Structures are given as C-alpha cells and as structure tokens.
N, C-alpha and C positions, 0 to 999 in steps of 0.2 A: 601530566602524562596524557598523551593523545588517546582518544577513544578508538578502539579497533574498528576497522572497516566492516560494514554490515555484509553478511553473506547473502547474496542475491542470486536467483536463477537468471539465466540468460534472457535478454530482451525478446528473442524469438519464442522462447518457452512461455513467457508471460503473454505475449501477443496472441498466442493460440487460445488463451482463455477469454479474450475479448469477443463478445457476441456481435451479431450483424448490426445491432443498433449502437455500436461503439460503447457498450457498457461492460464494466468489469466488477464482478462480485468479489469481495474480500472479507475474510474473517480476521479480526484484529485482537491482539493481546496487548493492552497498554500496561505500562509499568514493568516491562520485562527487564531482566538483567542485561541482556544483549539484544541488539537490533538485528533484524534479518527478515527474510522472506523465503518461503518454500512452497512448492506445489505438492499437495497431498490429496490423492484420490480426485484429481481434476479440479481442486480448489486452491486458491491462493491464500495462504496463511501468513500474516504479517505480525511481527513483534516489534514494538517500539518502546523506548525507555520513558517517553513522556507520559505523564499522568493524565487521566481524562478530565482535565480542568480547563475551562475557558477555551475549549477547542484546540488545546495544545497537542493532544494525541492525534486528532484529525489532521492537523497540519504536518505532524511528523510522518504520518502514513502517506500523505500526499507527496511529501519530499522523497520518501523512500520509493514510492511507485515511480516517481519521475526519474530517479536514479536507475531503477531496474529497467525501465522502458527507454532510457536514454532520451528523454523529452524534457522540455521546460515545465516546471511545476504549474505554470499558468495554463497548460493544455490538459490539466487533470482537474475535474470539478466534482465535488461530492454531490451526488444526486439524492441519496437517501441514507439514513442511518446515522445521523449526527450524534445521537446519544446511545447507539447500539453497537454491539461488537460486530454485527453483520452490516457491512456497508456496501454501497454500490456507487461506483464512480463512472463518469462519462469521460472517455478518452478521445482527444482530438489528435489523430495521427498525422 
C-alpha cells in the first residue's frame, strides 16, 4: 500500500518564513504517524515518519522541505540543530 501524500503548505507561504539571510527555522516532530508540514503562529512545524537515528529524520525533513518549496534537496542545507527538534536550514532559492 502506498503511503499517503504529505500535506504541505504552498511554496509561497513557506517562502515568506525565510529570513533575509536565506535561513528557515523549523520545529520537527520525528516518528509521527503521518508526514506533513503546517504554519502555526508564523512558524513552520514539520512532522516526519523517520526516527531520529543516524540523521534519518534530518534527511526526511530536508526532503519534505524540498517538496514544499519545489526545490532540489541539494539546495537545502542543515545549518544547526542536528540533534534538536528546533532546526535551522539555509535555503538557496
């Protein structure tokens, strides 16, 4: 059975959260039942199925952000928060 498509905000909505230094702050919930992203109170909240083991959750977040922003995953780099739920990514638009 195929996994359901993740619910994502529009690329324009996510781009409004990127600051002048091309950084995007994200709060992550690893090990979720369903994947998705939503904007709550001006913050991007991302849920991924991957467990926080060996960077799997970080890679899943990066892939989900790439899909939400309609960019290649190589244009999204984890800047800080590798072991934290609060992460910051650099986005090359």
